[in-house]
C-alpha positions as CSV (number, residue, x, y, z in Angstrom):
1,M,-27.8,-119.5,-56.9
2,E,-31.5,-118.4,-57.1
3,N,-30.5,-114.8,-56.2
4,I,-28.3,-114.4,-59.3
5,H,-31.1,-115.5,-61.6
6,E,-33.4,-112.9,-60.0
7,I,-31.0,-110.0,-60.6
8,L,-29.6,-111.1,-64.0
9,P,-32.4,-109.4,-66.0
10,F,-31.3,-106.1,-64.4
11,L,-27.6,-106.7,-64.5
12,I,-27.3,-107.6,-68.2
13,P,-28.6,-104.2,-69.5
14,L,-26.5,-102.4,-66.9
15,V,-23.3,-104.1,-68.2
16,I,-24.2,-103.5,-71.8
17,A,-24.8,-99.8,-71.0
18,E,-21.5,-99.6,-69.2
19,F,-19.5,-101.0,-72.1
20,A,-21.4,-98.9,-74.6
21,L,-20.6,-95.7,-72.7
22,L,-16.9,-96.8,-72.3
23,G,-16.7,-97.6,-76.0
24,Y,-18.2,-94.2,-77.0
25,T,-15.9,-92.4,-74.5
26,L,-12.8,-94.1,-75.9
27,W,-13.8,-93.4,-79.4
28,H,-14.4,-89.7,-78.5
29,I,-11.0,-89.4,-76.8
30,L,-9.2,-91.0,-79.7
31,T,-10.9,-88.9,-82.4
32,H,-10.6,-85.4,-80.8
33,K,-7.6,-83.3,-80.2
34,N,-8.8,-80.6,-77.7
35,Y,-9.8,-81.2,-74.1
36,K,-10.9,-78.7,-71.4
37,H,-8.5,-80.2,-68.8
38,G,-5.6,-82.7,-69.3
39,N,-4.6,-84.4,-72.5
40,R,-5.5,-87.6,-74.4
41,T,-3.2,-89.9,-72.3
42,L,-4.7,-88.7,-69.0
43,W,-8.3,-89.2,-70.2
44,L,-7.5,-92.6,-71.6
45,I,-6.0,-93.7,-68.2
46,V,-8.9,-92.2,-66.2
47,S,-11.5,-93.8,-68.5
48,I,-10.0,-97.2,-68.4
49,A,-8.9,-97.2,-64.8
50,L,-12.4,-96.1,-63.6
51,M,-14.0,-98.3,-66.2
52,G,-17.4,-98.4,-64.6
53,F,-19.5,-95.4,-65.1
54,A,-17.2,-93.0,-63.2
55,G,-14.4,-92.7,-65.8
56,P,-16.6,-91.9,-68.8
57,I,-18.8,-89.6,-66.8
58,L,-15.7,-87.7,-65.4
59,Y,-14.4,-87.3,-69.0
60,F,-17.7,-85.9,-70.3
61,I,-18.0,-83.5,-67.4
62,F,-14.4,-82.3,-67.1
63,G,-12.5,-83.3,-70.2
64,K,-14.7,-83.0,-73.3
65,E,-14.2,-79.7,-75.1
66,E,-17.4,-78.0,-76.1
67,T,-17.8,-77.5,-79.9
68,G,-19.5,-74.7,-81.5
């Protein structure tokens, strides 16, 4: 039980960052129409299924359409 108390100060910010990134990713997917690869449904499934950092990072690398 002492080990969890030692890593908790590092774990809490990591979990907060993970959910913030997921929230921003879901918002971005739902508010945009164009994607480099795939469609909205595919990126929603990928982002939620790989809910850690992998899904959102994959979306921003391979799915997000560049604007400008």
